[in-house]
C-alpha positions in Angstrom: 160.4 63.6 58.1 160.0 66.3 60.7 161.6 69.7 60.0 163.5 69.5 63.3 165.3 66.4 62.2 166.3 68.1 59.0 167.5 71.1 60.9 169.4 68.8 63.3 171.1 67.1 60.4 172.1 70.4 58.9 173.4 71.6 62.3 175.5 68.4 62.8 176.9 68.7 59.3 177.7 72.4 59.8 179.5 71.8 63.1 181.3 68.8 61.6 182.5 71.0 58.8 183.7 73.8 61.1 185.5 71.5 63.6 187.1 69.4 60.9 188.2 72.4 58.8 190.2 73.7 61.8 191.9 70.4 62.3 192.8 69.8 58.6 195.8 71.5 57.1 194.8 74.8 55.4 196.7 73.7 52.2 194.8 70.4 51.8 191.3 70.0 50.5 188.6 68.5 52.7 186.8 65.6 51.2 183.2 66.4 50.2 181.7 63.4 52.0 182.8 64.9 55.4 180.4 67.8 54.9 177.3 65.7 54.4 177.6 63.4 57.3 174.1 63.4 58.7 171.9 64.6 55.9 169.1 62.3 54.7 166.4 64.0 52.8 163.3 62.0 52.1 161.0 64.7 50.8 162.8 67.5 49.0 159.6 69.5 48.3 160.3 72.4 50.7 157.6 74.7 49.5 155.0 71.9 49.8 156.1 71.2 53.4 155.7 74.9 54.2 152.3 75.1 52.7 151.2 71.9 54.5 152.4 73.3 57.8 150.7 76.7 57.3 147.4 75.0 56.3 147.6 72.9 59.5 148.4 76.1 61.5 145.2 77.7 60.1 143.0 74.6 60.4 143.8 74.0 64.0 143.0 77.6 65.0 146.4 78.5 66.1 146.4 81.5 63.9 143.6 83.0 65.9 145.4 82.3 69.1 148.4 84.1 67.7 146.4 87.1 66.6 144.5 87.4 69.9 147.8 87.0 71.8 149.4 89.8 69.9 146.5 92.1 70.4 146.2 91.4 74.1 150.0 91.7 74.6 150.0 95.0 72.8 147.1 96.3 75.0 148.8 95.1 78.2 152.1 96.7 77.1 150.4 100.0 76.5 148.4 99.9 79.7 151.5 99.1 81.9 154.0 101.5 80.2 154.7 104.8 81.8 155.1 107.9 79.7 
């Protein structure tokens, strides 16, 4: 499962909770099943997913592109700034 779909499910659940909490009477309790409307988690190993993504980031050479871009951007900023 892609991290964006997990984030999207969390966002839908959060907005559902916010919208429904404003429509439900403040004295009543909201059922728990309303807050987990769109969450399906197939792989709960979050640290493993982060490690796998970072390894892919390094193996594809994107880390070097990031570092080179930061250095070039820093140099351009210093060359074009006045004072």
